[in-house]
matplotlib code that plots the C-alpha trace (Angstrom):
import matplotlib.pyplot as plt

x = [-35.5, -36.3, -39.5, -41.3, -44.9, -47.8, -51.4, -52.2, -50.5, -52.8, -56.1, -56.9, -56.6, -58.8, -61.2, -62.3, -62.7, -64.4, -67.1, -67.7, -68.2, -71.3, -72.9, -71.6, -74.3, -73.0, -70.1, -68.3, -68.4, -67.0, -64.2, -63.5, -63.2, -60.9, -58.8, -58.4, -57.8, -54.7, -53.6, -53.3, -51.7, -49.2, -47.9, -47.1, -45.2, -41.8, -43.4, -45.7, -43.3, -43.2, -40.7, -39.4, -39.9, -37.6, -34.4, -34.7, -38.5, -40.2, -42.3, -44.6, -45.7, -42.6, -39.1, -37.7, -37.9, -39.7, -38.5, -41.1, -38.6, -37.0, -39.5, -42.7, -41.3, -43.8, -46.8, -50.0, -49.9, -52.3, -50.7, -53.5, -52.8, -54.4, -54.2, -55.7, -57.7, -59.8, -63.4, -63.2, -60.1, -61.4, -64.3, -62.2, -60.5, -63.0, -62.7, -58.9, -59.2, -62.0, -59.1, -56.4, -58.7, -59.6, -56.2, -52.8, -49.3, -49.0, -51.7, -49.4, -51.6, -50.1, -51.4, -49.3, -50.4, -49.0, -49.4, -49.4, -50.3, -52.8, -52.2, -48.6, -49.2, -50.1, -46.4, -45.2, -44.4, -45.6, -48.9, -49.6, -48.7, -51.4, -53.8, -52.5, -53.2, -56.6, -58.2, -56.4, -54.2, -52.2, -50.6, -47.3, -47.7, -45.0, -44.8, -44.7, -44.3, -42.8, -45.5, -42.5, -44.3, -47.7, -46.5, -44.0, -47.4, -49.6, -52.0, -54.8, -56.8, -57.8, -58.1, -56.8, -55.8, -53.2, -52.9, -49.4, -48.6, -45.9, -43.2, -43.7, -45.9, -49.2, -52.6, -55.4, -56.1, -59.7, -60.2, -62.4, -64.6, -67.6, -65.5, -65.5, -66.9, -64.0, -61.5, -62.5, -62.6, -59.4, -57.3, -59.0, -58.4, -55.4, -53.8, -55.4, -53.6, -50.4, -50.5, -51.5, -48.2, -46.0, -45.3, -46.6, -44.3, -45.9, -43.3, -44.3, -43.7, -41.9, -44.1, -44.0, -47.1, -46.9, -50.2, -48.5, -46.3, -49.0, -49.4, -52.9, -54.2, -57.7, -58.6, -57.9, -58.1, -61.0, -62.5, -65.3, -66.3, -69.6, -71.2, -74.6, -76.3, -75.5, -72.1, -71.7, -71.6, -69.3, -70.0, -66.6, -66.3, -63.9, -63.3, -60.3, -61.9, -65.3, -67.4, -68.7, -67.8, -69.9, -67.7, -68.3, -66.5, -63.6, -63.3, -64.7, -66.4, -70.2, -71.2, -69.0, -71.2, -70.0, -66.0, -63.4, -64.2, -65.8, -69.5, -72.9, -75.0, -77.9, -79.1, -77.7, -74.7, -72.5, -73.5, -74.0, -71.2, -70.1, -67.6, -65.2, -68.1, -67.3, -70.0, -72.1, -75.1, -76.7, -80.1, -81.0, -80.8, -80.6, -77.4, -77.1, -74.2, -72.8, -71.4, -69.3, -67.8, -71.1, -72.8, -75.7, -77.0, -77.5, -79.6, -78.6, -81.0, -79.0, -82.1, -82.9, -79.3, -80.3, -79.0, -80.9, -80.5, -82.5, -80.9, -78.9, -79.0, -75.4, -73.9, -72.6, -75.2, -75.1, -78.3, -78.0, -81.9, -83.0, -86.7, -87.1, -88.1, -84.7, -83.8, -84.7, -82.7, -79.1, -76.8, -72.7, -70.1, -71.9, -69.1, -70.7, -74.1, -75.7, -79.2, -81.0, -84.6, -86.5, -88.1, -91.3, -89.9, -86.3, -84.4, -86.6, -84.0, -80.7, -78.5, -76.1, -72.3, -72.7, -69.3, -69.7, -71.9, -70.5, -74.0, -75.7, -78.8, -81.4, -83.0, -86.5, -87.2, -90.8, -93.0, -91.6, -90.7, -87.2, -86.0, -87.5, -88.9, -92.2, -93.5, -91.7, -92.8, -91.1, -88.3, -87.5, -83.9, -83.4, -81.0, -80.8, -77.9, -75.4, -75.9, -73.4, -70.4, -67.3, -66.9, -67.0, -69.9, -71.9, -75.7, -78.7, -80.3, -79.2, -79.3, -77.3, -74.4, -71.6, -69.3, -66.2, -66.6, -68.0, -66.8, -67.9, -71.2, -72.4, -75.5, -76.4, -80.2, -79.9, -80.2, -78.6, -76.8, -79.7, -77.4, -75.3, -71.7, -69.9, -66.5, -66.1, -62.6, -61.5, -62.1, -60.6, -63.3, -65.8, -69.6, -72.7, -76.0, -79.1, -81.9, -84.3, -83.8, -80.9, -78.7, -74.8, -72.1, -68.4, -67.3, -63.2, -60.9, -60.9, -61.1, -63.7, -63.1, -65.7, -63.5, -60.2, -60.1, -56.2, -56.3, -55.6, -52.7, -52.0, -52.8, -54.7, -56.9, -60.7, -62.9, -61.1, -57.9, -57.6, -56.6, -56.9, -55.8, -58.5, -60.4, -62.7, -64.6, -66.5, -68.2, -70.3, -70.2, -73.2, -71.6, -69.3, -70.7, -67.6, -66.9, -64.1, -62.5, -60.4, -57.8, -56.8, -54.1, -52.6, -52.7, -54.2, -57.2, -58.5, -61.2, -63.7, -65.8, -68.7, -69.6, -65.8, -65.2, -61.6, -60.2, -57.0, -55.3, -56.1, -53.9, -51.0, -47.6, -48.6, -46.3, -47.7, -46.9, -48.6, -47.6, -50.0, -49.2, -49.8, -49.9, -52.4, -49.3, -47.0, -49.4, -49.5, -51.8, -52.0, -54.8, -57.4, -61.0, -63.5, -64.3, -67.2, -67.6, -68.8, -69.2, -70.9, -68.3, -65.4, -64.1, -63.1, -63.0, -60.9, -60.7, -56.7, -57.2, -53.7, -52.6, -55.5, -56.6, -59.1, -57.5, -59.3, -58.6, -59.5, -60.7, -60.2, -56.8, -55.8, -54.1, -54.2, -54.5, -55.5, -58.7, -57.9, -59.9, -60.6, -61.6, -64.8, -63.5, -61.3, -64.1, -66.8, -64.2, -62.9, -65.3, -66.7, -69.0, -70.2, -73.8, -76.7, -77.7, -74.6, -74.7, -71.2, -71.1, -70.8, -67.9, -68.1, -66.8, -64.1, -62.8, -58.9, -58.1, -54.7, -53.3, -51.3, -49.3, -50.5, -49.3, -49.4, -50.2, -50.9, -52.9, -51.4, -48.7, -48.5, -49.6, -49.0, -51.3, -50.2, -52.9, -51.6, -53.9, -53.3, -56.3, -56.7, -55.3, -57.7, -59.8, -59.8, -61.8, -63.9, -61.9, -62.9, -65.5, -65.5, -64.9, -65.8, -63.3, -64.5, -62.1, -63.8, -62.5, -63.4, -63.2, -62.2, -62.2, -65.9, -68.0, -65.2, -65.3, -64.1, -66.9, -65.0, -64.8, -61.5, -61.2, -59.0, -57.2, -55.9, -53.0, -50.7, -52.4, -52.1, -55.3, -56.1, -55.6, -54.5, -57.3, -57.1, -60.3, -61.4, -61.4, -64.2, -63.9, -67.4, -66.4, -64.0, -62.8, -60.3, -60.4, -57.7, -56.1, -55.9, -54.3, -55.2, -53.1, -54.4, -51.7, -51.1, -54.0, -52.6, -53.3, -51.5, -53.5, -51.3, -52.3, -49.9]
y = [-51.1, -48.9, -46.8, -45.3, -44.8, -46.8, -47.2, -44.0, -42.1, -43.7, -43.0, -39.1, -40.0, -43.1, -41.8, -39.6, -42.5, -44.6, -41.7, -41.3, -45.2, -45.4, -42.6, -44.0, -44.2, -46.9, -49.5, -47.3, -44.1, -46.4, -47.5, -43.8, -42.6, -45.5, -44.5, -40.9, -42.3, -44.2, -41.2, -39.3, -42.0, -43.2, -39.5, -40.1, -43.5, -42.4, -41.4, -44.6, -47.0, -49.9, -51.8, -55.2, -58.5, -59.0, -61.5, -64.8, -64.9, -68.6, -69.1, -71.8, -72.5, -71.3, -72.3, -69.8, -66.3, -63.5, -60.0, -57.6, -55.2, -58.1, -60.9, -59.2, -56.0, -55.4, -56.9, -55.6, -57.4, -58.1, -58.5, -60.7, -60.1, -62.8, -65.6, -69.1, -69.2, -66.0, -66.7, -63.5, -64.2, -68.0, -65.6, -63.7, -66.8, -67.6, -64.1, -64.2, -68.0, -66.2, -63.3, -65.8, -67.7, -64.5, -63.0, -64.8, -63.8, -64.0, -61.3, -59.3, -60.1, -61.9, -62.5, -63.1, -64.3, -62.4, -64.6, -62.3, -64.8, -64.0, -67.0, -68.3, -71.7, -69.9, -68.8, -72.1, -72.8, -76.5, -75.1, -72.7, -75.3, -77.4, -74.6, -73.7, -77.1, -76.7, -73.9, -75.2, -71.9, -71.7, -68.7, -68.1, -67.3, -65.8, -66.5, -62.7, -64.2, -61.3, -59.0, -57.2, -56.1, -55.8, -53.1, -51.4, -51.1, -50.0, -52.7, -53.0, -55.6, -59.2, -59.3, -56.4, -56.7, -54.3, -53.6, -52.4, -51.5, -52.7, -50.4, -51.6, -48.3, -48.4, -48.3, -49.2, -51.1, -53.0, -53.7, -56.8, -59.0, -58.6, -56.2, -58.3, -55.8, -53.2, -55.9, -57.2, -53.0, -52.1, -54.7, -54.9, -50.8, -51.2, -54.0, -52.2, -48.9, -50.2, -52.7, -49.5, -48.0, -50.8, -51.5, -55.0, -57.7, -60.9, -63.4, -66.4, -67.0, -70.0, -71.9, -75.5, -76.4, -78.7, -80.0, -81.9, -83.8, -84.8, -88.4, -90.2, -91.2, -92.4, -89.2, -85.3, -82.6, -84.5, -81.6, -83.3, -86.9, -88.2, -91.5, -92.8, -93.7, -97.5, -96.8, -99.1, -96.2, -93.1, -90.4, -88.4, -84.8, -86.0, -82.4, -82.1, -85.2, -83.0, -85.9, -87.6, -91.2, -93.6, -96.4, -99.2, -99.0, -100.8, -98.4, -100.4, -97.8, -98.4, -95.1, -93.0, -89.6, -87.2, -86.4, -86.0, -82.9, -80.2, -78.8, -78.7, -81.4, -83.1, -86.9, -90.1, -90.5, -91.2, -88.1, -85.7, -83.1, -80.8, -78.3, -78.6, -80.2, -79.9, -80.6, -83.7, -85.2, -88.5, -89.8, -93.4, -92.9, -89.4, -87.1, -83.4, -82.0, -78.4, -77.9, -75.0, -73.6, -74.1, -72.2, -74.8, -77.6, -80.9, -83.8, -87.4, -90.1, -93.7, -95.6, -94.1, -92.9, -89.5, -86.3, -83.1, -79.4, -78.1, -74.8, -72.2, -70.9, -72.2, -68.7, -66.5, -64.4, -61.3, -61.9, -61.8, -62.5, -65.4, -66.5, -68.0, -71.7, -73.3, -73.6, -69.9, -68.4, -67.5, -68.5, -67.9, -70.3, -73.2, -75.3, -77.6, -78.9, -80.9, -82.6, -80.7, -79.7, -76.8, -78.4, -79.6, -82.5, -84.1, -83.8, -81.3, -78.6, -78.8, -76.2, -74.6, -73.0, -70.2, -69.2, -66.7, -64.4, -65.1, -66.7, -69.8, -70.6, -73.0, -75.1, -76.3, -79.9, -80.1, -77.0, -75.6, -72.5, -71.4, -70.0, -66.4, -66.5, -67.0, -70.3, -71.1, -73.7, -76.7, -76.0, -72.4, -71.1, -68.7, -66.7, -67.9, -66.3, -63.9, -60.0, -60.7, -58.7, -60.4, -60.3, -62.5, -61.0, -62.7, -61.6, -63.1, -62.2, -64.4, -61.9, -59.2, -61.9, -62.0, -64.7, -64.9, -67.5, -70.4, -73.6, -76.4, -77.6, -80.2, -80.4, -81.6, -82.0, -83.4, -81.2, -79.2, -78.3, -78.2, -76.4, -75.9, -75.8, -73.8, -74.1, -70.2, -70.2, -66.7, -65.6, -68.9, -69.7, -72.3, -70.7, -72.3, -71.2, -72.1, -74.1, -73.0, -69.1, -68.4, -67.1, -66.9, -67.6, -68.1, -71.8, -71.7, -69.3, -65.7, -62.7, -60.4, -57.6, -58.6, -56.5, -58.9, -61.5, -61.8, -63.4, -67.1, -69.4, -73.1, -73.0, -75.5, -73.8, -72.6, -70.3, -67.5, -68.5, -71.3, -70.7, -72.4, -71.6, -71.3, -74.4, -76.0, -78.5, -80.2, -83.0, -84.0, -87.2, -87.9, -91.1, -88.6, -85.2, -83.8, -81.8, -82.6, -80.1, -80.0, -77.3, -77.1, -74.5, -75.9, -79.6, -80.8, -82.7, -81.2, -82.1, -79.1, -80.3, -77.7, -78.0, -76.6, -75.0, -76.8, -77.1, -80.0, -81.5, -85.1, -85.7, -84.2, -82.5, -79.4, -80.2, -80.5, -84.6, -87.9, -89.9, -92.7, -95.4, -96.2, -93.0, -90.1, -87.6, -88.9, -88.7, -85.8, -84.4, -81.9, -79.3, -81.5, -80.1, -82.5, -85.1, -87.3, -89.9, -93.2, -97.0, -96.1, -93.6, -95.7, -94.1, -90.6, -90.3, -87.5, -85.9, -85.1, -83.0, -82.4, -85.4, -86.6, -89.4, -90.4, -91.3, -93.6, -92.7, -95.3, -93.6, -96.6, -97.8, -94.1, -95.2, -94.0, -95.8, -94.9, -96.0, -97.7, -96.4, -99.4, -98.5, -100.4, -102.3, -104.0, -104.9, -105.8, -108.8, -109.7, -108.9, -112.5, -111.7, -114.5, -115.7, -115.1, -118.7, -120.3, -120.9, -121.6, -125.1, -125.8, -127.4, -130.4, -130.3, -133.1, -130.2, -129.6, -126.3, -125.1, -122.3, -119.5, -116.9, -113.4, -110.8, -107.2, -104.9, -101.8, -100.4, -100.5, -103.3, -106.2, -109.6, -113.1, -116.3, -119.3, -122.8, -125.9, -128.7, -132.5, -134.8, -137.9, -140.9, -142.5, -139.5, -138.0, -135.2, -135.2, -133.7, -130.1, -130.0, -126.6, -126.3, -123.6, -121.7, -119.6, -117.5, -116.2, -113.9, -112.7, -109.3, -106.3, -108.7, -110.3, -110.9, -111.2, -113.5, -114.9, -116.3, -117.8, -120.7, -122.3, -125.2, -128.2, -130.7, -134.0, -136.0, -133.2, -130.8, -127.2, -124.9, -123.4, -119.9, -117.3, -115.3, -112.3, -111.6, -109.6, -110.4, -108.0, -106.7, -106.1, -105.4, -102.3, -100.3, -101.8, -104.8, -107.6, -108.1, -111.7, -113.7, -117.3, -119.8, -123.4, -126.3, -129.7, -129.3, -126.5, -122.5, -119.9, -116.0, -112.9, -109.7, -107.1]
z = [-68.9, -65.6, -65.5, -62.9, -64.2, -62.9, -63.3, -61.2, -64.1, -66.8, -64.4, -65.7, -69.1, -68.8, -66.9, -69.5, -72.1, -69.4, -69.1, -72.6, -73.6, -72.4, -74.1, -77.4, -80.1, -81.6, -82.2, -84.8, -82.5, -79.6, -81.9, -82.7, -79.0, -78.4, -81.4, -80.1, -76.9, -78.1, -80.1, -76.9, -74.9, -77.8, -77.7, -74.0, -74.6, -73.3, -70.2, -69.9, -70.1, -67.4, -66.0, -67.5, -66.0, -63.2, -63.8, -61.9, -62.2, -62.7, -65.3, -66.9, -70.5, -72.0, -73.0, -71.1, -69.3, -71.5, -71.8, -72.4, -74.4, -76.2, -76.8, -76.6, -78.5, -81.4, -79.3, -77.7, -74.5, -71.9, -68.6, -66.2, -62.8, -61.0, -58.0, -58.7, -55.6, -56.8, -58.0, -59.7, -61.6, -62.3, -63.9, -66.3, -67.9, -70.4, -71.8, -72.3, -73.8, -76.1, -77.0, -77.7, -79.9, -82.1, -81.9, -81.9, -81.0, -85.0, -85.1, -82.5, -79.3, -76.2, -72.9, -70.0, -66.7, -63.4, -60.6, -57.7, -54.8, -52.1, -49.5, -49.2, -50.6, -54.0, -53.9, -54.9, -58.6, -58.3, -56.9, -59.5, -62.0, -61.0, -61.2, -64.8, -65.7, -63.9, -65.5, -68.7, -69.6, -72.4, -72.3, -70.2, -66.7, -64.2, -60.8, -59.0, -55.7, -54.0, -55.9, -57.6, -60.8, -58.4, -56.4, -59.5, -61.3, -57.9, -58.9, -56.0, -56.4, -57.9, -61.0, -62.9, -66.7, -67.7, -71.4, -73.2, -76.6, -78.7, -77.0, -73.3, -72.9, -70.6, -73.0, -70.6, -67.1, -66.6, -63.0, -61.8, -63.4, -66.2, -68.6, -71.7, -74.1, -73.2, -73.4, -76.9, -78.0, -76.4, -77.9, -81.5, -81.6, -80.4, -82.8, -85.8, -84.7, -84.6, -87.4, -89.5, -87.9, -88.6, -85.0, -85.1, -85.5, -86.6, -84.9, -82.5, -79.1, -78.0, -75.7, -74.0, -72.4, -69.2, -69.9, -73.1, -71.0, -68.1, -67.8, -68.1, -64.7, -63.8, -61.8, -62.9, -60.1, -58.1, -56.5, -54.5, -53.1, -51.6, -50.6, -50.6, -47.5, -47.8, -47.9, -51.0, -53.9, -53.7, -56.4, -57.7, -59.1, -61.7, -62.3, -64.6, -67.1, -66.8, -65.7, -62.8, -61.7, -59.6, -58.2, -55.7, -52.2, -53.8, -56.6, -59.4, -61.7, -62.1, -64.2, -66.3, -66.7, -69.1, -70.2, -71.0, -73.1, -71.5, -72.9, -71.6, -73.1, -71.2, -72.4, -71.9, -69.6, -73.0, -74.4, -71.4, -71.0, -68.1, -67.1, -64.4, -62.1, -58.3, -55.3, -55.8, -53.7, -54.0, -52.4, -53.7, -57.4, -57.9, -58.1, -58.3, -59.4, -59.2, -62.6, -61.9, -64.8, -66.8, -63.8, -63.6, -61.5, -62.9, -62.2, -62.6, -62.6, -62.1, -63.2, -66.5, -67.1, -67.9, -67.4, -67.1, -65.9, -63.0, -62.1, -64.4, -67.7, -69.1, -68.6, -65.4, -63.9, -61.5, -59.9, -56.1, -55.1, -57.5, -57.0, -60.5, -61.4, -61.5, -65.2, -65.8, -63.0, -63.4, -61.1, -60.7, -59.9, -57.9, -55.8, -53.5, -53.0, -50.1, -49.2, -46.5, -44.8, -44.6, -41.3, -42.7, -45.0, -44.8, -48.3, -49.6, -50.5, -52.0, -50.6, -52.9, -51.8, -54.5, -54.8, -57.4, -55.7, -52.3, -50.8, -50.0, -52.2, -52.1, -54.8, -53.8, -54.3, -53.0, -51.8, -48.6, -46.5, -45.8, -42.3, -42.2, -45.8, -47.5, -48.8, -52.2, -55.0, -55.9, -58.4, -57.1, -56.7, -54.5, -52.2, -48.8, -47.0, -48.0, -49.0, -52.1, -50.9, -50.3, -46.2, -43.4, -41.9, -39.0, -38.6, -37.4, -40.1, -43.0, -45.9, -44.1, -43.7, -45.9, -46.9, -49.1, -51.8, -49.9, -51.3, -49.4, -47.5, -44.9, -42.6, -39.3, -38.9, -35.4, -31.9, -30.7, -34.1, -36.8, -39.0, -42.2, -41.8, -44.5, -45.5, -46.4, -48.7, -48.9, -45.3, -44.2, -41.6, -41.1, -40.3, -39.5, -40.6, -38.3, -39.9, -37.4, -37.5, -40.4, -38.3, -39.2, -36.9, -36.9, -36.0, -36.5, -38.1, -39.5, -37.1, -35.8, -38.3, -41.4, -43.7, -43.2, -45.5, -44.7, -41.3, -42.1, -40.9, -39.6, -36.2, -33.9, -31.2, -30.3, -32.3, -33.9, -32.4, -34.7, -38.5, -41.6, -45.1, -47.7, -46.5, -49.5, -47.6, -44.9, -43.9, -40.7, -38.8, -37.4, -35.2, -33.2, -33.6, -35.2, -38.5, -40.4, -42.7, -45.9, -44.8, -48.6, -48.5, -45.5, -47.2, -44.0, -42.7, -39.9, -37.0, -35.3, -31.9, -32.7, -28.9, -27.7, -31.3, -30.9, -34.0, -34.5, -37.2, -38.0, -40.9, -42.8, -42.2, -43.5, -46.5, -50.1, -50.9, -51.8, -48.7, -47.5, -44.7, -41.4, -39.2, -40.0, -38.5, -41.3, -44.3, -46.9, -49.2, -51.6, -51.7, -50.7, -52.1, -50.4, -48.4, -46.8, -44.2, -45.5, -43.7, -40.6, -39.5, -39.9, -42.9, -44.3, -47.9, -49.4, -52.8, -52.6, -55.7, -56.9, -56.5, -58.6, -56.1, -53.7, -50.2, -47.6, -43.7, -41.6, -38.1, -36.2, -37.2, -38.1, -41.4, -45.0, -48.3, -52.1, -53.4, -56.6, -59.3, -61.7, -65.2, -66.4, -69.2, -66.6, -64.1, -66.9, -67.2, -64.1, -61.6, -60.6, -57.6, -56.2, -57.9, -55.6, -56.3, -55.1, -51.4, -49.8, -48.3, -44.8, -43.8, -41.3, -37.9, -38.7, -41.2, -40.7, -39.4, -40.5, -37.7, -39.6, -37.8, -37.7, -40.1, -39.3, -42.4, -43.4, -46.4, -49.8, -48.6, -51.1, -49.6, -51.3, -50.5, -52.0, -52.1, -53.1, -53.5, -53.5, -53.9, -51.5, -52.5, -55.2, -55.9, -59.2, -61.1, -64.0, -66.9, -68.0, -64.9, -63.3, -59.6, -57.4, -55.0, -52.0, -49.7, -46.9, -43.8, -40.5, -38.3, -40.7, -43.7, -42.9, -46.0, -48.2, -50.7, -54.0, -56.3, -59.6, -61.6, -62.8, -64.7, -63.3, -65.8, -64.6, -65.6, -64.8, -67.4, -67.0, -67.1, -70.3, -69.4, -66.5, -65.3, -63.3, -60.9, -58.0, -54.1, -53.5, -49.7, -48.7, -45.0, -45.5, -47.9, -50.7, -53.2, -53.8, -57.4, -57.5, -60.3, -60.5, -62.2, -61.7, -63.0, -61.4, -59.2, -57.4, -57.1, -56.1, -55.2, -55.3, -54.4, -55.9]

ax = plt.figure().add_subplot(projection="3d")
ax.plot(x, y, z, "-o")
ax.set_aspect("equal")
plt.show()
């Protein structure tokens, strides 16, 4: 149904209501004001009708396209205009979830997500589908890729809620986040009003949730990854499973902390709970976690196997200054964390990318003084840089600078850098913050106008001439003095030389995909969210978020592989590392050496090793005795070993059983899954 009305047509009427509500003396008086407003708005029903959804639009979570004037006739409809990158839009989702829980479609309420993209990458249906899954959105979502409905209703910003009556007529609009009370007030009064008029239909909407057909996987939308100083342990934010994994560099899980359900609970690993955790930082046996949707910073102690809360109060804060002791200080959507130094002591500060308030905060791990700040006590959680305005403003004074949803942090304490690197996602820039004086500067991306948050693209170049698209992660390569960037919406990994400010593509084609292999240039990613350098600067681990994987980039051979995530119930029974008491025998010089031809392989390729043993004439084995087998290698596979015991049976008998074990590679990433079957004094080893 064609209509010419838009939100400005509603503005004069709703302005009066918005002015009257703050001075209402009671809830009953507020409801009376809304009811009087509805009577007036309903009398203009014909003039306030909105256009139907255009034909040919793509829909999610439904069995087919939805018509406003057919499928939604008799419903109070909430249109949520959002773009999935936007932190303010994310903040609105808990309110919508709660509203859906209170009023169902049978009660007469339907919520429709209208996805109107900011970035080109967000117009792709598969990417929106991934976001719908990540955010656990269970209502219908329409892909308004060309912003048709956005423009027809003259929506001006994200997020905007538009509430319609049962005849497709405009009732209310709510701009921005923080309008939960009004949202519940307006919808409850509207449902009651139209139900009394007999205009509400109790029909159900045909939903088809994509999440119901999602196959299980070890990881679900991993957001961030980090590695300890030894390079032996990785920490993965398994965001979609609401848990933290600590794994060996072979991928074998050592600890599962939290999950699979979301929540907020401290205590033992098995009983703790997180809500979409993102950033992780590890020093020795302590891990700090940006527990994003709980608006908390959590601490994990691997020795005591306990989780505690060190900052935040469990609900979104609006404070843009801070200064209270951590667990009394409200914070908003922390997205990344990294250890740093105030200058006095190393690792005495935990830097926090506070995406929700567009700032960089600090959690003091010891008494310290921040650049251009006063002395602070241990446990204090305080704003370090950023005014709280969403912009891309550089300034010599950190509090006057502006960020736009900072989502990734890395630190370099070496001269001449001595700075924080910030992936500022909504401005599509990488910025630096001096740890000497707090000055905020542009490294690459964006443009010089601090208010232009649409200066994005995919261009290799220098400084402001380089273009990124919503980067979510950065990591410093101390060995090479280079900075790696997860250029998330370009599906690439890029590298920045801070000396020259040059930014070039390291890996990825620019198209979303899941291809590993022998060349960086041919590999593909899908919205990588975080990354870290490991194994002495040889490897780059990437949280390939929408592919539900950790990818491993070998910076020497320039190959890409996938880190296998091996569940603990597997490695508890099959990880037969060499016991420390067993000494590998030294072979005599007379031992024959069999030279085999060299074989070129790449990560992910299947290999098979076969070994047949024939005892010398006159030799025999003691029946039932164990034999020790050891496999060693050199070069990149140095310190690779297999420590296991198999039982040999003489006289042509087979072994009692077939056993899977792991050949653990100590020299580089990966493990070999080996099947040993000893029969008639022969053994076969296979890497599937």
